[in-house]
LODO-932484 format. One record per residue (C-alpha): x, z, y; chain; residue number from 1. Coordinates in Angstrom, 2 decimals. Layout:
c1;c3;c2;chaine;num
X;Z;Y;A;NUM
...
# end
This chain:
c1;c3;c2;chaine;num
-7.33;-1.54;6.16;A;1
-6.21;-4.47;4.11;A;2
-7.18;-5.89;0.58;A;3
-4.82;-4.31;-1.90;A;4
-4.62;-4.01;-5.76;A;5
-4.58;-0.30;-6.57;A;6
-6.23;0.68;-3.25;A;7
-7.53;4.20;-3.28;A;8
-10.27;3.47;-0.75;A;9
-13.01;4.79;-3.07;A;10
-10.81;7.64;-4.33;A;11
-9.78;8.95;-0.92;A;12
-12.72;11.44;-0.58;A;13
-11.88;12.94;-4.02;A;14
-8.13;13.05;-3.24;A;15
-8.82;14.95;0.02;A;16
-11.24;17.40;-1.82;A;17
-8.42;18.24;-4.24;A;18
-5.78;18.57;-1.55;A;19
-8.07;20.86;0.37;A;20
-8.50;23.01;-2.63;A;21
-4.81;23.59;-2.99;A;22
-3.78;26.75;-0.99;A;23
-1.72;26.25;2.15;A;24
-0.93;22.53;2.13;A;25
0.51;21.77;5.56;A;26
2.90;19.05;4.53;A;27
2.54;16.18;1.98;A;28
5.04;13.73;0.61;A;29
3.61;10.30;-0.37;A;30
6.15;8.68;-2.58;A;31
4.48;5.18;-3.13;A;32
2.54;4.82;0.27;A;33
1.55;1.19;-0.01;A;34
-1.05;0.47;2.65;A;35
-0.83;4.23;3.80;A;36
-4.56;4.48;3.35;A;37
-4.05;7.90;1.58;A;38
-1.28;9.07;3.90;A;39
-3.47;8.18;6.89;A;40
-6.35;10.20;5.52;A;41
-4.07;13.17;4.77;A;42
-2.56;13.20;8.22;A;43
-5.94;13.03;10.05;A;44
-6.73;16.65;9.80;A;45
-3.27;17.62;11.17;A;46
-0.96;17.75;8.01;A;47
2.61;16.60;8.42;A;48
3.00;13.59;6.12;A;49
6.22;11.98;4.87;A;50
5.35;8.54;3.64;A;51
7.76;6.39;1.55;A;52
7.69;2.86;0.13;A;53
10.47;0.48;-0.82;A;54
8.85;-2.72;0.67;A;55
9.31;-3.74;4.29;A;56
5.62;-4.46;4.85;A;57
4.63;-0.96;3.50;A;58
7.35;0.74;5.60;A;59
5.72;-1.02;8.70;A;60
2.27;0.34;7.61;A;61
3.59;3.87;7.16;A;62
5.44;3.75;10.54;A;63
2.20;2.68;12.11;A;64
-0.26;4.97;10.49;A;65
1.81;8.03;9.62;A;66
4.98;8.26;11.91;A;67
3.50;6.78;15.14;A;68
1.93;9.38;17.49;A;69
-1.12;7.81;19.39;A;70
-0.74;10.35;22.26;A;71
2.65;8.88;22.90;A;72
2.54;5.14;21.93;A;73
-1.01;4.08;22.23;A;74
-0.78;2.77;25.82;A;75
2.40;0.77;25.50;A;76
1.29;-0.53;22.13;A;77
-2.03;-1.77;23.64;A;78
0.02;-3.45;26.49;A;79
2.27;-4.98;24.07;A;80
-0.64;-6.18;21.69;A;81
-2.22;-7.97;24.72;A;82
0.95;-9.82;25.51;A;83
1.52;-10.73;21.76;A;84
-1.97;-12.11;21.45;A;85
-1.41;-14.36;24.49;A;86
1.79;-15.95;22.92;A;87
1.65;-19.79;22.46;A;88
0.99;-21.14;19.06;A;89
4.04;-22.37;16.96;A;90
4.45;-24.67;14.16;A;91
7.52;-23.76;12.06;A;92
8.81;-22.78;8.71;A;93
6.19;-20.15;8.20;A;94
3.24;-22.55;8.93;A;95
4.82;-25.34;6.73;A;96
5.30;-22.82;3.87;A;97
2.04;-20.81;3.98;A;98
-0.43;-23.32;5.65;A;99
0.74;-26.59;3.84;A;100
2.92;-25.95;0.85;A;101
0.72;-22.98;-0.10;A;102
-2.81;-22.48;1.36;A;103
-2.59;-18.95;2.46;A;104
-3.69;-19.37;5.95;A;105
-5.66;-22.28;7.62;A;106
-3.24;-24.17;9.92;A;107
-5.11;-23.27;13.09;A;108
-4.48;-19.63;12.34;A;109
-1.08;-20.10;10.95;A;110
0.29;-21.53;14.24;A;111
-1.18;-18.60;16.11;A;112
0.27;-16.01;13.67;A;113
3.66;-17.71;13.76;A;114
3.65;-17.73;17.59;A;115
2.69;-14.03;17.74;A;116
5.38;-13.11;15.17;A;117
7.98;-15.05;17.20;A;118
6.94;-13.10;20.28;A;119
7.65;-9.81;18.38;A;120
11.14;-11.22;17.38;A;121
11.85;-12.34;20.85;A;122
11.13;-8.84;22.26;A;123
12.88;-6.75;19.55;A;124
15.36;-5.08;22.00;A;125
12.50;-4.03;24.40;A;126
9.97;-2.79;21.78;A;127
10.12;0.91;20.66;A;128
10.18;0.86;16.85;A;129
6.94;2.56;16.53;A;130
5.25;0.03;18.84;A;131
6.89;-2.79;16.87;A;132
5.49;-1.41;13.69;A;133
1.99;-1.27;15.29;A;134
2.16;-4.91;16.33;A;135
3.35;-5.93;12.81;A;136
0.41;-4.10;11.27;A;137
-1.99;-5.57;13.74;A;138
-0.69;-9.09;12.75;A;139
-0.74;-8.31;8.96;A;140
-4.39;-6.92;9.09;A;141
-5.47;-9.90;11.35;A;142
-3.98;-12.41;8.83;A;143
-5.64;-10.55;5.90;A;144
-9.13;-10.87;7.61;A;145
-8.73;-14.69;7.62;A;146
-6.62;-15.47;4.55;A;147
-7.93;-17.90;1.88;A;148
-7.16;-15.96;-1.27;A;149
-8.93;-14.03;-4.06;A;150
-7.15;-10.79;-2.89;A;151
-3.53;-11.32;-3.86;A;152
-1.06;-13.77;-2.32;A;153
-0.61;-16.07;-5.26;A;154
-4.27;-16.78;-5.96;A;155
-5.05;-19.27;-3.07;A;156
-8.55;-21.06;-3.07;A;157
-8.77;-24.76;-3.56;A;158
-11.13;-25.09;-0.59;A;159
-10.64;-22.96;2.54;A;160
-12.52;-19.70;2.32;A;161
-15.20;-19.36;5.12;A;162
-13.37;-16.45;6.57;A;163
-10.22;-18.73;6.79;A;164
-11.95;-20.87;9.61;A;165
-12.59;-17.86;11.84;A;166
-10.11;-17.57;14.66;A;167
-7.41;-14.94;14.00;A;168
-7.98;-11.81;16.21;A;169
-5.45;-8.96;16.02;A;170
-6.71;-5.59;17.11;A;171
-5.36;-2.18;17.60;A;172
-4.73;-0.31;14.34;A;173
-6.40;3.14;14.07;A;174
-3.16;5.10;15.06;A;175
-3.49;8.82;14.87;A;176
-2.35;11.59;17.13;A;177
0.47;13.82;15.85;A;178
3.68;13.14;14.10;A;179
4.80;12.03;10.75;A;180
7.64;10.44;8.96;A;181
8.06;6.97;7.31;A;182
10.87;6.17;4.83;A;183
11.89;3.06;2.96;A;184
13.67;4.32;-0.13;A;185
13.57;4.06;-3.90;A;186
10.83;6.46;-5.10;A;187
12.98;8.56;-7.23;A;188
15.62;8.97;-4.42;A;189
12.79;9.86;-2.08;A;190
11.46;12.43;-4.56;A;191
14.78;14.16;-4.58;A;192
15.24;14.21;-0.84;A;193
11.77;14.68;0.71;A;194
10.20;18.10;0.68;A;195
6.48;19.02;1.11;A;196
4.00;21.51;-0.07;A;197
2.41;18.80;-2.18;A;198
3.80;15.47;-3.45;A;199
1.15;12.66;-3.89;A;200
2.36;10.24;-6.51;A;201
0.60;6.85;-7.06;A;202
3.06;4.56;-8.75;A;203
2.67;0.99;-9.93;A;204
1.68;1.60;-13.51;A;205
1.26;-1.94;-15.05;A;206
2.45;-5.44;-14.75;A;207
1.16;-5.87;-11.07;A;208
4.23;-6.20;-8.74;A;209
3.43;-5.30;-5.14;A;210
6.33;-7.15;-3.62;A;211
5.18;-10.22;-5.57;A;212
1.48;-9.93;-4.97;A;213
1.98;-9.38;-1.36;A;214
5.09;-11.55;-0.59;A;215
3.59;-13.07;2.42;A;216
3.35;-9.76;4.29;A;217
6.93;-8.99;3.18;A;218
8.02;-12.30;4.67;A;219
5.95;-11.72;7.91;A;220
7.61;-8.45;8.55;A;221
11.13;-9.48;7.50;A;222
10.85;-12.86;9.31;A;223
13.80;-14.00;7.39;A;224
12.85;-17.70;6.21;A;225
13.50;-16.87;2.60;A;226
13.90;-19.55;-0.14;A;227
10.59;-19.78;-2.17;A;228
9.52;-20.98;-5.60;A;229
6.31;-22.00;-7.37;A;230
2.95;-23.03;-6.08;A;231
2.43;-19.63;-4.26;A;232
5.72;-20.11;-2.51;A;233
6.89;-16.62;-3.40;A;234
10.17;-15.29;-2.04;A;235
12.98;-15.85;-4.53;A;236
13.82;-12.16;-4.46;A;237
10.46;-11.54;-6.16;A;238
12.43;-12.46;-9.27;A;239
15.07;-9.79;-8.78;A;240
13.27;-6.96;-7.03;A;241
11.79;-5.37;-10.12;A;242
10.39;-1.93;-10.44;A;243
10.72;0.02;-13.62;A;244
7.16;1.19;-13.06;A;245
6.07;-2.45;-13.83;A;246
7.87;-2.43;-17.12;A;247
6.27;-1.30;-20.41;A;248
9.77;-0.27;-21.64;A;249
11.12;1.41;-18.53;A;250
8.05;3.21;-17.08;A;251
8.34;6.43;-19.16;A;252
11.98;7.04;-18.28;A;253
11.39;6.19;-14.52;A;254
8.42;8.51;-14.47;A;255
10.27;11.41;-16.03;A;256
13.10;11.00;-13.56;A;257
10.54;11.00;-10.65;A;258
8.70;14.14;-11.79;A;259
11.96;15.99;-12.47;A;260
13.29;15.06;-9.03;A;261
10.27;15.95;-6.96;A;262
10.90;18.83;-4.57;A;263
7.29;19.81;-4.07;A;264
5.60;22.80;-5.85;A;265
2.40;20.92;-6.24;A;266
2.07;17.33;-7.60;A;267
-1.15;15.23;-7.36;A;268
-0.65;12.11;-9.55;A;269
-2.95;9.17;-9.64;A;270
-3.00;6.96;-12.76;A;271
-5.36;4.46;-14.35;A;272
-6.33;3.94;-17.91;A;273
-4.82;0.49;-17.59;A;274
-1.37;2.01;-17.15;A;275
1.56;1.17;-19.52;A;276
2.11;4.86;-19.92;A;277
-0.51;6.59;-22.19;A;278
-2.48;9.59;-21.12;A;279
-0.95;11.72;-23.77;A;280
2.69;10.74;-22.66;A;281
1.81;11.26;-19.03;A;282
0.42;14.66;-19.63;A;283
3.36;15.79;-21.68;A;284
5.64;14.81;-18.89;A;285
3.57;16.60;-16.13;A;286
3.16;19.72;-18.28;A;287
6.78;20.10;-18.12;A;288
6.31;20.89;-14.46;A;289
3.39;23.27;-14.72;A;290
-0.28;23.59;-15.78;A;291
-2.59;20.59;-15.22;A;292
-6.10;19.97;-13.93;A;293
-7.54;16.47;-14.66;A;294
-10.19;14.82;-12.55;A;295
-11.76;11.50;-13.54;A;296
-13.59;8.92;-11.60;A;297
-14.89;5.35;-12.52;A;298
-13.46;2.51;-10.37;A;299
-14.04;-1.26;-10.08;A;300
-11.16;-3.51;-11.13;A;301
-9.36;-5.68;-8.61;A;302
-11.28;-8.78;-7.41;A;303
-9.26;-11.25;-9.60;A;304
-10.65;-9.54;-12.76;A;305
-14.20;-9.74;-11.49;A;306
-13.88;-13.52;-10.62;A;307
-12.62;-14.34;-14.16;A;308
-9.92;-16.45;-15.86;A;309
-9.56;-20.05;-14.70;A;310
-7.20;-22.82;-15.58;A;311
-4.86;-24.43;-12.96;A;312
-7.62;-26.99;-12.24;A;313
-10.15;-24.28;-11.46;A;314
-12.05;-24.48;-14.78;A;315
-13.08;-21.11;-16.12;A;316
-11.30;-20.79;-19.47;A;317
-11.84;-17.19;-20.64;A;318
-13.75;-14.15;-20.34;A;319
-12.86;-10.80;-18.66;A;320
-12.84;-7.81;-21.09;A;321
-14.11;-5.25;-18.58;A;322
-14.65;-5.05;-14.82;A;323
-14.24;-1.24;-14.31;A;324
-11.58;1.25;-15.24;A;325
-11.03;4.99;-15.15;A;326
-8.81;6.56;-12.48;A;327
-7.46;9.94;-13.24;A;328
-6.05;12.47;-10.67;A;329
-3.71;15.04;-12.28;A;330
-3.13;18.09;-10.16;A;331
-0.01;19.93;-11.37;A;332
0.47;23.62;-10.12;A;333
3.48;25.74;-9.92;A;334
1.79;28.36;-12.20;A;335
-1.48;29.05;-13.89;A;336
-2.75;31.60;-11.37;A;337
-2.31;29.04;-8.42;A;338
-4.10;26.41;-10.56;A;339
-7.05;28.75;-11.17;A;340
-7.41;29.37;-7.40;A;341
-7.42;25.49;-6.77;A;342
-9.84;24.89;-9.51;A;343
-12.23;27.57;-8.27;A;344
-12.04;26.15;-4.76;A;345
-12.67;22.68;-6.13;A;346
-15.66;23.72;-8.10;A;347
-17.07;25.55;-5.04;A;348
-16.50;22.61;-2.89;A;349
-18.27;20.17;-5.20;A;350
-21.10;22.34;-6.45;A;351
# end
């Protein structure tokens, strides 16, 4: 799985414990699926997962890790992957932009990634959509393992990172058996259309814009040669594709609409103490749906915060206020009796 601000890698075991404690959860809706790390883990025991995200790269990840059925697509995907990896290197707009104008990838790896991505584009008509998504994810993950960043795609290192000089090597993603569904919708729209026994809600909750921080993946998936701006060569649409969840003024109204629209009887909401929405405000909104159970867990902040604050010339100019934050999981039940059952099961499971 790839580096990601807001990744729930360390929280996944706790999320799974909570979901297991909720009675009769056979289907889950993940409204902000991101890397699909949580959706993948929820699907693994056999649940039917509906994963949604509005970015093209996240939709590809959801199609690979949630919708694709390994029993059906593993063999053709492995064959296509081998053919993709054998594609000739290519110097083009992608390598000029992300290996020269911005130093996301070492040129030796950039030409290989561009060549492999062109292979996918050249075979669009022959590739089944789920297989195509698997190839795109293999390419994204391979690029992530050899990038030269501090973790986000606008903080490129002045000197090539040691990993950036390793040869890029795509490999088969961990596709699961069984079905699922992947959607690419606005989260509020998805909340009103997608049904499940439980909705998992992990929205952006501060200034970190995912389409901006991971714009190279968005371009790699879209393959659309966008106009760019700034030293990071961000897509120009990063300026206009704004989420209300990244706005201190707009987040409360957006979250209220989302919670009101959700069609699942149970909600599991993940929020940080770094959010624009206060804990009191969040709990007032959620309490309108039903009784709450709150679970807290400490979590390290993203890598940029741990590295520190630097000037454009690379000089450290400030101090970081803290390197850890508190993640809270809010379980919202349809009624008090149902919540009591879940709480008792959770206590029994963690005793």
